[in-house]
N, C-alpha and C positions, 0 to 999 in steps of 0.2 A: 445844224439841228441834229440832236441825238434822239433817235426813235427806237423804242423797244416794241418789237412785234411778238405778240403771244398768240400762237395758233392753238385753238381749242375746238376740235370738231367732235361731233357726236358719232356714234356708230362703232365704238370699240366692241369687238365681239367677245373678248375675254372678261373685261370689266366695264359694264355699261356706265356711261357718264363718269369715267374715272377722274376727270379733271375737277369735278366738284365733290368727290367723296373724300371725307376726312381721313387723313393718314397722320397719325401722331397728333391729332387735334386740329390739323389745318389741311385744307384742300390744296392740291398742287396748283390750281389756278390762282388761289389767293397768295400762295408763296411766290409765284411768278410775278404777280402784281406788286407784292412787297419788294421784291428784288429790283424791279424796274424803278420803283420810287426811291429806294436807297441809292441806286445808281444815278438818280436825278435826271431821268429821261425827260426830254422836252415834250415828247408826246408818247403816250402809251396806246398802241393799237391792239385791239382784241379782234382777231379774225376767227369767226365761228359761224357755223350753220345752226347753232342752238340759240334760238331767240329767248328761251327761258333763263339764260344766264344772267341777264341784267334785271330780271323781274325782282322788284323789291330792293335792288341795289343801286338804282340810278343815282341817288344822292351820295351814297357811300363811295361809288366809283365814278364820280363826276369828272375825274381827270382821265378817264378811259374813253378813247375814240372807238366806237363800235363799228366793225365792218361786217356786214351780213354776208357771209361767204356763200356763193352759189353752190348748190348741192353737187354740181359737177366737179367742184374743187374740194369736196369733202369725202371722196372715196378712199378706200384702203390704199389704192395704188396711185393716188395723186402725188406727183413730185412736189416737195416743199418749195422748189424753185417757182412753180406756178402760183402757189399761195403767196409767196413773197412778192412776185411780180404784180399780182392782183392788188395786194395791199398798197404797194408803192404807187400804183396808178390813182389811188384815192388820197394820198398825202398831198396837201396843197403846195408844199415847197420841197425842194430836193434835200434829203437828209445827208449829213456827213457820214454818219455811222448807223448801221442797222444791227440790232442784236436780236437773234431769234432763239 
């Protein structure tokens, strides 16, 4: 199983909600989702503490498995390794490859 993990936390101090702000017409989060789809990921995981991300997009993003990230794992100094470990505990089967 090929799993694409997209980490998208809130709390950026310089650019609030930067992952959903349009840059050259597209938000970085949307670009990441597009890349995961082009790569034909078996499962796309979106790990975020921002519940508003899926608001109004549930149908458009029906292929995305939402992981509500604990605020403890969304701090500035949280190691990405901890975010990945948390996400992997929520994947039903063992993936062969993880792309972050």
